[in-house]
FITINU-399400 format. One line per 2 residues: their letters; for each residue x, y, z negated of N, C-alpha, C. Coordinates in Angstrom, 1 decimal. Layout:
a	X/Y/Z/X/Y/Z/X/Y/Z; ... $
END
This chain:
mr	9.2/107.9/-118.8/8.6/107.8/-119.9/7.6/106.4/-120.3; 6.6/106.3/-119.1/5.6/105.1/-118.9/6.4/104.0/-119.0 $
ea	7.8/103.8/-118.4/8.4/102.9/-118.7/8.3/102.0/-119.9; 9.0/103.3/-120.4/9.7/103.2/-121.6/8.6/102.6/-122.8 $
la	7.7/102.9/-122.9/5.5/103.2/-122.9/6.2/101.1/-122.7; 5.6/100.7/-121.7/4.7/99.4/-121.1/6.3/99.0/-121.6 $
vr	7.3/99.1/-121.5/8.4/97.7/-122.3/8.0/98.1/-124.3; 7.8/98.9/-124.7/7.8/99.1/-126.3/6.8/97.9/-126.7 $
ki	5.5/98.3/-125.5/4.4/98.2/-125.7/4.6/96.7/-125.7; 5.4/95.4/-124.9/4.6/94.1/-124.3/6.2/93.6/-125.7 $
me	7.1/94.3/-125.6/8.1/93.5/-126.8/7.2/93.5/-128.2; 6.6/94.3/-128.1/5.7/94.4/-130.2/4.6/93.2/-129.8 $
ra	4.1/92.6/-129.0/3.3/91.8/-128.5/4.4/90.4/-128.7; 5.2/90.3/-127.9/6.5/89.1/-128.3/6.5/89.2/-129.1 $
ks	7.2/90.4/-130.3/7.3/89.7/-131.4/6.2/89.5/-132.2; 5.1/90.4/-132.2/3.8/89.7/-133.2/3.8/88.0/-132.8 $
yl	4.0/87.8/-131.6/3.8/86.5/-131.4/4.4/85.9/-131.8; 5.9/86.1/-131.9/6.7/84.8/-132.8/6.9/84.3/-133.9 $
mc	6.3/86.1/-134.7/6.0/85.7/-136.1/4.8/85.0/-136.0; 3.7/85.1/-135.2/2.8/84.6/-136.3/2.6/82.6/-135.8 $
sk	3.5/82.1/-134.3/4.0/81.2/-134.1/5.1/80.6/-134.7; 5.9/81.2/-134.2/7.2/80.7/-135.2/7.6/81.1/-137.2 $
kl	6.5/81.6/-137.6/6.6/82.1/-139.0/8.2/83.1/-139.5; 8.7/84.0/-138.0/9.6/85.3/-138.3/9.4/86.3/-138.7 $
tk	10.4/86.8/-139.1/9.6/88.6/-139.4/9.9/89.4/-138.3; 9.8/90.6/-138.6/9.8/91.4/-137.3/11.1/91.4/-137.2 $
ea	11.9/91.5/-137.7/13.2/91.8/-137.6/13.8/90.9/-136.5; 13.5/89.4/-137.5/13.7/88.0/-137.0/13.7/87.9/-135.4 $
af	12.3/88.3/-135.2/11.6/87.9/-134.0/12.9/89.2/-133.3; 12.6/89.9/-133.4/13.7/90.9/-132.8/14.8/90.2/-132.0 $
kl	15.5/90.0/-133.1/16.9/89.4/-133.3/17.0/88.0/-132.2; 15.5/87.7/-132.1/15.6/86.0/-131.6/15.9/86.7/-130.2 $
iq	14.6/87.2/-129.8/14.8/88.1/-128.4/15.5/89.0/-127.5; 16.4/89.7/-128.5/18.0/90.2/-128.2/18.8/88.8/-127.9 $
rq	19.7/88.5/-129.0/20.1/86.8/-128.2/19.6/86.1/-127.4; 18.4/85.8/-127.4/17.6/85.1/-126.1/18.1/85.6/-124.8 $
sm	18.8/86.5/-124.8/18.2/87.8/-123.3/19.7/87.3/-123.2; 20.7/88.2/-124.3/21.8/88.2/-123.4/22.7/87.1/-123.5 $
gf	22.0/85.7/-124.0/22.2/84.1/-123.3/21.9/83.9/-122.0; 20.5/84.3/-122.3/19.9/83.5/-120.4/20.7/84.8/-119.1 $
rk	21.3/86.1/-119.9/21.8/86.9/-119.1/20.2/87.0/-118.6; 19.0/88.0/-119.3/18.2/88.4/-118.9/17.8/89.7/-119.8 $
sm	17.6/90.4/-118.9/16.4/91.6/-120.1/15.4/92.0/-120.8; 16.2/92.7/-122.4/14.9/91.9/-123.1/13.3/91.8/-122.4 $
re	13.0/93.2/-121.5/11.8/92.7/-121.0/11.3/91.5/-120.9; 12.1/91.0/-119.0/11.7/89.7/-119.0/11.7/88.6/-119.5 $
la	12.5/88.1/-121.0/12.0/87.8/-122.1/11.0/87.6/-122.8; 10.5/88.8/-123.2/9.4/89.1/-123.3/8.4/88.9/-123.1 $
ea	8.2/88.7/-121.8/7.1/88.6/-120.5/7.1/86.7/-120.5; 8.0/86.7/-120.6/8.2/85.5/-120.6/8.2/84.5/-121.4 $
gl	8.3/85.2/-122.9/8.3/84.3/-124.0/5.8/84.1/-123.7; 5.4/85.3/-123.8/4.0/85.6/-123.7/4.0/84.9/-122.7 $
la	4.3/84.6/-122.1/3.1/83.7/-121.2/3.8/82.5/-121.3; 4.6/81.9/-121.8/4.7/80.7/-122.2/4.1/80.0/-123.6 $
ge	3.1/81.5/-123.8/2.7/81.0/-125.6/2.0/81.1/-124.9; 1.0/81.8/-123.4/-0.8/81.5/-123.2/-0.4/80.4/-122.7 $
ld	0.4/80.3/-122.1/0.3/78.8/-121.1/-0.6/77.1/-122.6; 0.9/77.6/-123.0/0.3/77.0/-124.3/-0.6/76.3/-125.1 $
qr	-1.8/77.8/-125.5/-2.9/78.1/-125.5/-3.6/77.0/-124.9; -3.9/77.8/-123.3/-4.1/77.2/-122.7/-4.9/75.4/-122.9 $
fe	-3.8/74.4/-123.1/-3.3/73.8/-122.8/-3.8/73.0/-124.0; -3.7/73.5/-125.0/-4.3/73.0/-125.9/-5.8/73.1/-125.9 $
kh	-6.5/73.9/-125.6/-7.7/73.7/-125.9/-8.1/72.6/-124.8; -7.3/72.5/-123.3/-7.8/71.4/-122.7/-7.6/69.3/-123.3 $
END
C-alpha cells in the first residue's frame, strides 16, 4: 500500500514537471512516461525518478 502511494506521488511530480517544462497536458505527460518506460525497458517509477533527477540537475546547472 505504501509502495503504491509512493509511486503515485513520484508519477504526479514527474507529470507536473513535464507539464511545466515541455508544455504537455497531464495525459500527454503520462503517455510520454509510459512510452519511454517501454522503450528503455524500465518501470514507470524508474523513469519518473530519472526524469525528476535530470530536471533537478538541469535547474542547478542553470543557476551556475
